[in-house]
N, C-alpha and C positions, 0 to 999 in steps of 0.2 A: 504494500500500500504506500501511497505517496500523499503527503499532506502539505498543501501550500498554505503559508501562514505569514503574518506580520505580527509584531509585538503590540497588538492592539486588542480591544475588548472582546470582540467576537471570536477571533482565532484563539484567544486565551482559553475559551471553553473547550474547544476541540483538542487543543494541545494538552490541556490538563487531563482530560479523560483518557486520551491515548497513552499518556505517560503513566497515569494511575493504573491502567489495565495492562501496562507493560507489553503493548502490542508491537510487533515488528513494523517499523515505520521509517520511511525515507522522508525527511523534512526538507521542504524547499522554501526558502525565505523569499518573499516578494517585496521588493523595495518600493513602497508606496510613494516615497518622495521623488523617485525617478520615474514614476508613472508606469512601472512594469505591469501593474494590474490592468492597464488600458491598452497594452500592446496586442496586436492581432493574435499572436501565439497563445496568450493567456485567454483572451476573449473567445477563442475557439473552444476552450475548455469550460469557461464560465462566462456566458454572454453578459452577466450582470457586472462583470469587472470588479468583483469583490473577493475578499478572503474571509473565512477559510474555504478551501476547496479540497475535497478528498477524491483521490483516484484509486479505485479498488478494482483491478481488472478492467472490464468494460464499463464499469459504473463510474460516472462522473457525478459526484454528489456535492451540492452547495447547500448553504444554510446551516448555521452552527448547531441548532437543535436537532435537525435531521442527522447530521454527522455524529453527534453524541449518541443518539439512539442506535444508529448503525454500528458504531464501535462497540457499544455495550452488548448488543445482540450477537455480534460476531464473536465476542469474547465469552459469551454465555454468562455475563455478569448481571447481578441483581441491581446494579445501577439503573437498569431498566427492568422493573419488576415483572414477574411472570403473571401475576394476578391482574385480570382486566380492570378491577376496581382501582388498584394501585396505579396501573398505567394511566387511567383517566386522571388521577390526582397529579401525577407527574405532568401530564399535558396541561392540566389546569394551571399549575404554577409556572410552567414554561410560557404559556400564553399570557398569563398575567404579567410576568416579567417583561416580555417583549412589548406588550401593549402599554404598560404603565411604568413599572419601576426602572428598568433599564432604558426605556424610551426617554424619560425625563432626566435620569442620571446621565445618559449618553449625551444629552444637550450640554450639561455642565462639564462633562469630560471634554467635549469638543471645544466649547467656548473658553474654558479655563486652562486647558492643557494643549490640545492638538493645534488650535489656531496659531498660537504663539510658536509652537514647535516647528510648524511648517511655513512660518512667515506670513500668516494671513491677517495679522493685525491684532488689535485689542478685543477682548470679549464684548459682546453686545450686552449692555446693561439690561435692556428689556427682555432679551432671551434668557439671561441668567435669572432675573427676578421671577419670570413665569415658571421656569423649570424648577427653581428652588421651592416655590410654593407647592407645585404638584409632587415633587419628589418627597418632600416632608409628609405630605398627605399619605402617599402610598407606603412610605417607610413606616408610618404609624400602623398601617394594616399588617405589614410583615412583622413588625415588632410584637404586636398583639398575638399574632398566630404562633410566634416562636416561644411565647411564654410557656414554660414547662416542657418544651420540646428540644431535642438535640439538633434535629434537622427538620426540613420542611415536612417530611413524612414521618415525623416522630423520631424513633431511634434508628431509622434506616437512612443511610446516605444514598442519594440518587442523583441522576443528572440534573434534577431540578435545582439542587444546591449549587452545582457547578454553573448552571445558567444564571440563577438569580444573584449569585454572589460575585459575578465576574468583574464588576467595577470596584469592589471594595478595596482591593490592593492599591487603588489610585485615589482613595478617599481624600487624602491631604492635597494632592496635586489638582484633583478635579473640584475641590472645595465642596464635597458632598456634605449636606447638613445632617450629620448623623449623631451629633454629640449627645442628644437626649434619648437615644434609643439603645438602652442597655442590653436588651435581648439580641438585637442585631450584632452588637459588639461581641457578645459571648459566642454567638453562632460563628462569627468570622474568626474568632480566636481558635475555635475548634477546627475550622477548615484550615487554618494556618498550621495546624499540627500535621497536616498531610503533605509529605514532601512534593508530590506532584502538583499540589495547589500552590505551594510557596514558589516553586520554580518550574512552571509549566513549559517554558520554551527551551529549545536546544541551547540557547545562550541564556545566562542568568538574567533575572528580572532587573537587576541593578543596571543592566545595559539596555533595557527596553525603553522604547519611546513612551 
């Protein structure tokens, strides 16, 4: 298998799961600053021009959530539960994260970190204000859910945790307003105990953008 990635939020999910499962993987770094994701050879594999992208034989699979499911199924891991009711719960939290939590957190990540890193200027005050408001609202939902739970599905680690937690290592740089959410902090401390979560990329996180 071959995994195309960059040291950014969505590839982090796929890389962390692949590393956690100890799957044989060839990693291909895509330099976003050089526009390698928009070159014809990459667009022929993923017409969206995005990473991550997984190549598994004849399968070309994009979208981080789908890649996480595929890797877990391939490994026979309960990161993707076998019980249909639990699968629905994982899908619920992955969908919630993409629609709400990481959607607004991603805006803060882009405005406060990525824009300056790639020379796109200062953050938009209006975008930051709106995203902060919504991010805190949905952080409250997550924090309440995590009360008394180790992970999103109780005592079981799943790809839902890898998905919803993907921005937390950039909390300081992205200026995520998480100071008042103690349950989220404890959850992320637990994730940080997992080596594949701490260092998901082939190169250390300390070198990541």
